[in-house]
VEXRO-111040 format. One line per 8 residues: their letters; for each residue x, y, z of N, C-alpha, C. Coordinates in steps of 0.02 Angstrom, whole numbers. Example, Ala and Ser with C-alpha at 12.3 -4.5 7.8 and 13.67 -1.06 7.14 Angstrom:
BEGIN
as	660 -284 390 615 -225 390 660 -165 390  642 -112 354 684 -53 357 645 2 394
This chain:
BEGIN
msqqtlst	839 922 262 864 882 211 849 922 173  882 892 117 899 918 32 848 859 -9  823 920 -55 756 888 -109 776 904 -137  763 890 -204 764 903 -271 667 867 -325  688 927 -352 608 931 -400 601 914 -466  576 829 -463 540 831 -521 469 839 -564  464 871 -626 411 875 -652 389 798 -643  293 784 -659 289 686 -636 274 659 -669
hdaealae	319 720 -742 331 660 -842 394 644 -821  451 685 -768 519 632 -779 514 604 -704  495 618 -678 487 576 -612 476 507 -607  403 485 -673 378 415 -681 433 385 -744  453 430 -776 504 405 -845 589 385 -784  587 421 -732 647 396 -682 618 307 -656  583 319 -649 549 259 -583 573 213 -644  546 234 -687 526 151 -736 578 170 -803
qaclavga	644 203 -793 705 168 -816 748 106 -759  711 126 -718 764 113 -667 759 36 -655  681 33 -652 672 -31 -652 677 -68 -732  702 -44 -765 712 -105 -854 759 -110 -838  821 -26 -790 876 -54 -798 904 -139 -742  863 -112 -693 869 -201 -662 835 -272 -695  813 -262 -776 788 -287 -796 703 -334 -787  678 -274 -745 599 -284 -757 584 -284 -816
npataisl	533 -315 -832 495 -305 -898 438 -236 -882  436 -246 -966 400 -172 -964 335 -164 -933  282 -205 -944 218 -199 -908 268 -186 -853  292 -229 -800 320 -210 -731 349 -140 -724  381 -111 -749 407 -45 -764 357 2 -750  320 3 -792 248 30 -770 214 44 -762  197 -26 -725 133 -32 -665 194 8 -609  230 -2 -624 256 33 -541 306 64 -523
akatvsaa	301 106 -597 298 170 -579 228 242 -607  206 208 -602 150 256 -609 121 243 -518  126 187 -477 115 174 -447 169 228 -383  216 219 -400 248 264 -352 268 343 -363  221 355 -408 245 423 -422 140 440 -372  98 397 -402 65 393 -354 27 441 -288  113 378 -257 71 365 -182 140 430 -189  207 487 -223 228 545 -162 166 603 -213
lfghpgvg	126 598 -213 102 624 -254 45 644 -211  -10 582 -200 -79 596 -165 -45 543 -102  -35 503 -103 -3 455 -34 47 471 18  75 403 36 116 431 82 178 437 45  231 490 36 308 465 18 327 443 6  321 407 91 393 367 99 353 318 87  339 322 52 297 213 16 281 242 -75  323 289 -57 326 312 -137 394 290 -162
fphlldyl	442 336 -179 513 353 -200 572 323 -138  555 327 -98 616 293 -65 594 206 -68  549 206 -63 532 110 -36 541 79 -140  536 134 -177 549 103 -250 631 76 -235  666 120 -184 725 59 -180 718 11 -177  661 -30 -115 670 -87 -97 638 -132 -159  617 -84 -220 593 -142 -253 633 -156 -308  679 -96 -314 749 -103 -375 813 -179 -333
sgfregri	826 -168 -266 848 -182 -203 819 -285 -235  732 -288 -229 715 -338 -256 720 -378 -316  715 -321 -365 711 -343 -442 804 -394 -458  821 -353 -439 916 -365 -432 927 -427 -390  904 -440 -328 931 -506 -303 888 -551 -305  826 -563 -313 763 -598 -339 716 -613 -299  706 -572 -257 661 -575 -208 602 -571 -244  612 -514 -294 531 -495 -346 548 -532 -432
nkeaepki	505 -569 -449 491 -590 -525 509 -561 -556  560 -536 -592 547 -475 -639 535 -476 -701  520 -546 -735 477 -564 -788 376 -581 -772  372 -580 -710 329 -600 -692 262 -572 -734  210 -633 -746 170 -619 -817 94 -639 -774  60 -615 -735 12 -623 -657 -35 -672 -717  -59 -722 -677 -97 -757 -696 -189 -733 -674  -223 -740 -725 -305 -705 -692 -363 -756 -686
nsplaaii	-404 -765 -635 -438 -807 -675 -525 -785 -633  -543 -799 -645 -605 -800 -604 -690 -857 -595  -649 -876 -537 -692 -947 -495 -761 -948 -524  -782 -866 -484 -852 -849 -456 -854 -788 -500  -938 -772 -534 -943 -700 -572 -921 -646 -526  -932 -663 -458 -941 -593 -420 -837 -588 -378  -820 -623 -412 -737 -637 -385 -674 -638 -422  -641 -598 -434 -566 -600 -495 -510 -625 -419
hsdanggi	-481 -671 -420 -435 -730 -412 -341 -702 -487  -318 -674 -438 -243 -662 -498 -175 -703 -434  -142 -709 -466 -82 -789 -457 -32 -708 -471  10 -687 -463 67 -638 -474 114 -647 -485  110 -749 -487 188 -734 -514 259 -721 -499  233 -711 -438 301 -685 -407 333 -617 -416  273 -570 -448 321 -515 -468 291 -438 -419  284 -395 -460 253 -329 -393 152 -346 -411
aqlgfdla	128 -328 -338 51 -315 -340 17 -268 -403  77 -236 -411 33 -146 -413 -12 -216 -532  34 -242 -529 20 -277 -594 -37 -325 -615  -47 -370 -559 -136 -406 -590 -172 -352 -574  -146 -304 -492 -210 -276 -486 -237 -228 -574  -209 -198 -585 -187 -123 -682 -223 -210 -708  -202 -273 -716 -215 -339 -768 -305 -311 -755  -317 -332 -695 -392 -349 -682 -424 -299 -663
mpslvent	-429 -232 -681 -459 -159 -648 -521 -167 -679  -520 -176 -752 -563 -152 -818 -626 -199 -797  -588 -287 -772 -654 -317 -754 -676 -301 -685  -661 -261 -615 -669 -285 -564 -696 -198 -571  -708 -180 -587 -759 -118 -593 -822 -117 -634  -791 -147 -699 -872 -182 -721 -917 -222 -714  -864 -301 -676 -935 -323 -640 -942 -284 -557  -940 -219 -517 -942 -219 -460 -1005 -168 -511
rklgvtif	-1026 -145 -563 -1032 -100 -593 -1106 -140 -615  -1108 -187 -622 -1172 -231 -652 -1181 -301 -596  -1143 -303 -527 -1186 -341 -489 -1165 -308 -457  -1122 -240 -418 -1167 -217 -346 -1094 -214 -291  -1082 -292 -283 -1020 -295 -258 -984 -368 -304  -896 -357 -297 -838 -412 -311 -831 -407 -284  -737 -431 -292 -696 -471 -237 -634 -484 -283  -594 -422 -275 -498 -459 -323 -470 -491 -254
tqgnsytt	-446 -525 -259 -374 -548 -200 -323 -574 -263  -270 -567 -226 -231 -578 -262 -149 -604 -218  -118 -668 -222 -57 -695 -200 0 -703 -223  40 -718 -202 116 -720 -231 136 -655 -273  150 -599 -253 178 -531 -248 214 -525 -195  269 -474 -198 303 -435 -150 246 -384 -122  264 -369 -76 239 -320 -27 215 -280 -90  123 -243 -22 94 -202 -111 90 -131 -103
gelgyyvr	136 -93 -56 182 -39 -67 122 -6 -42  111 56 -70 40 112 -16 -12 73 -48  -63 57 -3 -110 10 -6 -180 79 -40  -141 98 -22 -197 188 -34 -232 186 -107  -154 161 -156 -148 171 -222 -179 129 -251  -232 72 -240 -298 24 -259 -355 72 -245  -374 94 -161 -424 110 -181 -426 200 -181  -400 194 -200 -419 299 -217 -423 282 -318
rlalegvi	-395 256 -342 -408 224 -400 -466 209 -421  -522 144 -365 -554 114 -390 -605 200 -380  -593 249 -301 -663 272 -303 -654 326 -380  -601 346 -391 -616 358 -467 -640 368 -501  -676 288 -528 -721 251 -567 -774 268 -539  -811 280 -449 -883 292 -458 -879 215 -405  -837 176 -384 -854 130 -319 -807 126 -254  -861 124 -237 -807 99 -168 -753 65 -143
alavsnsp	-712 65 -103 -650 6 -118 -648 -9 -20  -636 -31 -2 -588 -80 38 -538 -131 35  -478 -105 48 -434 -157 52 -379 -177 86  -356 -215 92 -321 -269 161 -276 -324 133  -186 -294 190 -141 -334 136 -89 -344 192  -69 -405 169 -28 -439 252 53 -432 227  114 -427 255 162 -471 249 219 -461 284  277 -447 282 308 -518 328 318 -493 415
avvvgsps	302 -544 436 305 -531 525 354 -463 554  314 -418 592 367 -366 632 324 -346 678  294 -356 683 220 -365 735 204 -385 816  198 -362 843 203 -416 901 125 -386 916  73 -444 953 -3 -434 995 27 -399 1078  86 -386 1105 110 -342 1152 163 -353 1191  172 -324 1200 239 -306 1219 257 -363 1248  227 -416 1315 272 -503 1311 304 -549 1236
gkvvfgtn	262 -530 1189 226 -580 1154 293 -568 1091  290 -621 1051 342 -609 1002 301 -604 925  331 -562 871 318 -546 800 281 -611 815  209 -574 749 181 -637 727 113 -589 680  125 -563 666 81 -495 621 146 -470 575  96 -448 504 151 -405 483 134 -332 504  120 -264 442 87 -210 505 31 -205 467  -4 -291 400 -66 -284 425 -93 -222 390
pmafaapl	-79 -195 334 -120 -132 342 -213 -107 309  -248 -89 285 -313 -83 270 -297 26 248  -345 -27 207 -347 54 167 -454 55 115  -462 134 124 -521 118 116 -553 205 67  -569 208 14 -612 252 -23 -683 266 -31  -721 295 -45 -734 318 -59 -753 387 -144  -829 383 -178 -810 438 -237 -865 514 -167  -832 528 -186 -876 600 -152 -878 639 -230
advnaplv	-937 702 -192 -996 770 -254 -921 773 -283  -869 805 -271 -817 800 -333 -784 750 -358  -818 695 -418 -772 647 -421 -695 635 -414  -640 692 -411 -585 693 -412 -560 716 -351  -587 721 -323 -561 713 -239 -617 663 -199  -586 586 -204 -609 528 -168 -583 536 -84  -648 543 -55 -630 511 25 -566 455 35  -532 464 33 -461 431 51 -452 400 150
idqassat	-439 356 188 -404 323 224 -374 267 226  -313 272 240 -233 232 250 -223 214 296  -231 140 345 -166 137 394 -149 79 424  -101 91 452 -100 0 488 -135 -36 537  -104 -79 534 -123 -105 601 -90 -96 641  -31 -70 641 30 -65 673 58 -4 719  70 8 759 77 81 768 90 134 731  124 104 679 139 157 652 183 122 596
afvnlvka	172 136 528 191 120 469 246 98 477  297 23 440 364 18 457 403 62 426  391 103 352 444 156 347 465 205 370  418 223 412 412 281 484 477 253 547  465 196 560 496 178 609 592 184 583  600 148 487 645 148 498 668 255 467  618 280 441 668 348 424 686 395 502  626 337 559 675 376 609 759 352 626
aeegrkip	740 309 614 822 292 630 855 308 599  827 316 539 871 322 494 908 413 510  872 451 513 867 516 555 886 531 606  893 458 646 944 491 728 839 510 774  794 488 739 748 534 806 715 503 834  698 525 882 666 484 923 589 470 924  547 406 969 497 396 905 441 392 971  408 411 979 355 373 1032 344 368 1036
egwaidet	342 349 1103 341 288 1173 292 242 1145  252 172 1097 215 144 1120 218 117 1031  260 125 1007 258 137 946 348 33 947  366 57 960 375 -15 940 417 -27 1030  449 -106 1040 502 -131 1101 563 -133 1040  600 -131 1100 673 -156 1087 695 -227 1076  741 -285 1059 759 -348 1066 742 -374 1135  758 -335 1210 727 -381 1221 683 -386 1240
gnvttdaa	624 -330 1249 546 -361 1236 516 -300 1264  564 -220 1291 550 -168 1325 513 -153 1293  470 -68 1295 458 -22 1260 504 29 1256  528 49 1174 577 95 1198 550 144 1120  627 216 1140 598 260 1097 669 289 1055  672 249 1035 744 225 1039 727 194 942  747 230 902 700 218 826 754 141 812  805 148 823 833 88 787 857 35 838
aglrgall	810 45 898 824 -21 946 758 -50 921  680 -8 888 647 -42 868 671 -48 827  712 -30 769 723 -93 716 746 -153 724  792 -158 771 811 -229 800 758 -296 845  702 -238 884 644 -263 899 566 -281 852  533 -273 880 467 -273 837 442 -217 863  408 -185 806 313 -147 800 303 -156 847  243 -129 902 196 -140 928 108 -145 873
afggtkga	62 -180 877 -12 -150 839 -47 -97 901  -91 -69 870 -129 -33 888 -194 -12 956  -156 4 973 -227 16 1034 -192 -67 1053  -170 -113 1075 -146 -154 1106 -193 -217 1071  -226 -255 1140 -257 -341 1087 -305 -299 1033  -329 -226 1051 -386 -248 988 -342 -207 913  -292 -187 907 -269 -169 868 -234 -239 831  -221 -274 836 -183 -344 873 -268 -424 838
nvalmvec	-308 -382 838 -357 -431 801 -365 -391 719  -372 -318 749 -379 -300 663 -333 -335 630  -252 -346 655 -198 -369 598 -242 -445 609  -264 -494 622 -275 -550 615 -351 -537 570  -412 -505 578 -441 -501 540 -439 -470 458  -384 -434 446 -342 -405 403 -319 -488 373  -251 -522 393 -212 -575 366 -263 -630 362  -349 -637 405 -373 -661 365 -389 -650 269
laaglsga	-405 -598 290 -445 -568 221 -381 -597 165  -318 -551 205 -267 -548 168 -243 -608 103  -227 -652 173 -175 -711 165 -269 -765 157  -276 -752 192 -330 -813 189 -350 -829 109  -394 -794 97 -449 -791 64 -391 -797 -43  -341 -753 -41 -296 -786 -96 -266 -840 -115  -257 -851 -51 -194 -933 -33 -120 -893 -51  -106 -824 -8 -36 -804 2 -8 -828 61
swsldmpd	38 -823 78 69 -848 139 18 -806 189  60 -857 256 26 -811 307 102 -774 323  83 -699 363 145 -650 383 211 -706 433  192 -748 472 262 -776 499 279 -825 441  288 -854 399 297 -878 340 335 -835 268  316 -775 276 348 -731 237 413 -707 232  468 -724 193 527 -731 233 542 -607 207  609 -611 217 639 -527 242 606 -515 157
fqngdqvi	611 -426 169 549 -414 104 620 -379 68  673 -369 113 740 -310 134 824 -367 88  806 -429 111 852 -460 126 844 -525 97  892 -578 47 885 -621 6 860 -638 -46  859 -707 -64 813 -702 -133 765 -737 -149  689 -747 -91 651 -778 -101 584 -739 -85  552 -768 -165 486 -713 -150 453 -705 -124  413 -652 -97 369 -649 -26 324 -681 -11
dagltiit	283 -682 -61 193 -723 -78 155 -684 -16  164 -611 -90 94 -575 -12 25 -565 1  -7 -559 4 -77 -577 -2 -132 -516 -8  -166 -491 -17 -164 -436 -53 -280 -437 -51  -317 -402 -30 -407 -416 -50 -426 -375 -45  -463 -354 -90 -518 -284 -131 -619 -308 -106  -624 -275 -74 -704 -283 -81 -707 -228 -110  -739 -219 -178 -792 -170 -221 -855 -180 -189
iqptaidg	-885 -95 -206 -985 -98 -210 -966 -42 -220  -1060 -57 -279 -1089 -9 -331 -1121 38 -265  -1097 135 -236 -1147 157 -225 -1195 154 -236  -1220 139 -296 -1280 175 -322 -1348 146 -322  -1295 93 -280 -1379 42 -313 -1422 38 -298  -1436 68 -209 -1450 101 -189 -1494 154 -172  -1443 198 -190 -1454 264 -168 -1411 324 -211  -1459 345 -254 -1402 382 -304 -1360 458 -308
rfstrltq	-1410 460 -241 -1360 521 -189 -1285 494 -125  -1276 428 -134 -1213 422 -102 -1162 468 -61  -1162 509 -170 -1088 545 -171 -1073 584 -127  -1142 651 -126 -1160 701 -95 -1180 709 -36  -1236 629 -23 -1251 635 44 -1172 641 99  -1140 574 97 -1063 567 128 -1034 657 94  -1033 680 45 -1002 748 79 -1006 787 85  -1077 800 81 -1091 831 161 -1117 845 218
hldriaer	-1086 750 239 -1064 741 300 -1013 735 343  -955 727 302 -892 759 302 -876 839 317  -918 883 281 -897 946 295 -933 976 357  -1006 940 389 -1026 925 463 -1000 923 491  -945 856 473 -908 841 518 -840 847 550  -827 893 491 -783 970 490 -795 1005 552  -835 1032 501 -879 1114 547 -864 1072 621  -875 1036 678 -890 1015 723 -800 1037 751
ggtyapnr	-747 987 709 -680 1016 733 -688 948 779  -573 966 823 -600 915 836 -591 825 818  -574 828 748 -597 748 735 -562 761 668  -497 709 640 -467 717 619 -499 673 533  -496 735 500 -528 740 423 -503 711 393  -487 633 347 -452 605 290 -433 675 252  -376 665 194 -341 699 154 -432 698 84  -436 756 60 -502 741 21 -433 795 -42
rpvrssss	-400 796 -51 -369 833 -104 -403 787 -194  -404 849 -249 -421 823 -292 -343 763 -320  -383 724 -355 -341 673 -369 -322 652 -460  -302 677 -471 -287 661 -541 -265 607 -572  -326 560 -636 -320 491 -653 -272 481 -695  -239 522 -705 -163 520 -742 -81 541 -686  -40 519 -685 2 561 -678 30 576 -731  32 615 -806 45 640 -877 44 691 -856
eegrinid	-1 717 -825 -45 761 -808 7 835 -773  31 879 -790 68 903 -767 99 935 -672  110 897 -627 140 905 -575 191 928 -601  218 968 -486 287 908 -451 313 877 -392  349 870 -393 372 795 -375 438 856 -301  433 827 -239 494 828 -198 527 751 -192  579 756 -204 601 692 -195 686 724 -135  700 662 -97 729 673 -47 823 692 -118
avvlekir	869 697 -94 922 687 -108 938 627 -122  946 617 -75 1013 550 -59 956 486 -106  896 473 -70 816 457 -110 853 458 -182  837 509 -227 853 507 -298 930 495 -330  996 483 -266 1054 480 -292 1055 410 -288  1033 378 -259 1010 323 -223 1011 249 -310  926 303 -338 905 262 -376 952 300 -447  967 322 -469 995 351 -513 1076 298 -520
rfl	1082 281 -486 1105 232 -477 1114 178 -479  1088 161 -492 1028 85 -526 1034 100 -617  1027 150 -629 1027 141 -692 1111 139 -734
C-alpha cells in the first residue's frame, strides 16, 4: 500500500482547506481538521483521514450542516447540553470543553451530552483531550444501526463505542481505552472489503444471517456485537446514555451516514470526574499499578504514548496515497 508523508501542519491545513472547499464554515473546518490529525497521530488512523472522506461527502450532500452553530445550555450546574445543529460533534464539544473542565474541577463530576450531530468520529479524541487537562473522562456515542445482537436477529444497534481516559504521572501520556460494542469497528470491515481480505469469524454475518469471513458479504449483512448478548447489553447501555440523555435519535431511527441528505442526529455523552478530589496521588498510584500489570505480562496494555496538546507541534503523518488523492479532489 503506497503512502505519502505530510507534516502535521500540512496535514491539518489540507483537512481544513478541504472542509472549506465543500462549504463548511471556518469553525467547523478548524475543529474537524484538528480531530482528524489527532486521530491519525494518536488514535485509530482509520477514523482519521480515511473517515474525513465521509465528512466531506456528508457536507457536500447535505448529511452534515456545513454552517452549524451549536446551541449550548446548562439545565443544571453539573450538566452541559449541546444541540449540534446538524453539524459535526467535535465543534459542540470544542465550544463546551472550557466550561466542562472548569465545572469538573469545581463540582467534582460533570456531564456533557450532545444530540443532533453527525457521527462522532474517533471517540478517544474527546477523552484524550480531557485527560490532558487532568480529569477522568468516560464517553459513549451511538450511530446508525449496523449491529445485530445475535446471528439470528436483525440490526438494532450502531457500533456504539465507548472510550475512557485517565491522567497519569506523565501528564502528556494519559491512559486511553477506545473500543466499539461491536466485534470490530465498522471502518475495519470497510477496509478489509476494500483490500479483499478475509475477516475473523465472529465479526459479521452475511445477508442471509450466516456468520461470514467475507468482508464484502459482511457489509451487505451486519456486524456482530462482541461477546454475544453481553456485548449487545453494553451496546444498549451505551445507547441509553448517548441517545437517551442527549435527546438524539435511537440507532434504529438514524439514516445512512454514507448516503442520502438527512441529518444523522447522533448522540454523545461524556462523564468527567476530578480524580484528585479524594486522593491527590491518583495519577501516581494509577501509573504504578499499570506498570505492575505490564510486568506480569499476558494482559493487553492500552497505548500510553505521549500526546501533544496541539497538532501545531511538528510531527509527521503517513496517509494512504489513494485517500490523499481523493481528499485533494475536493479542493
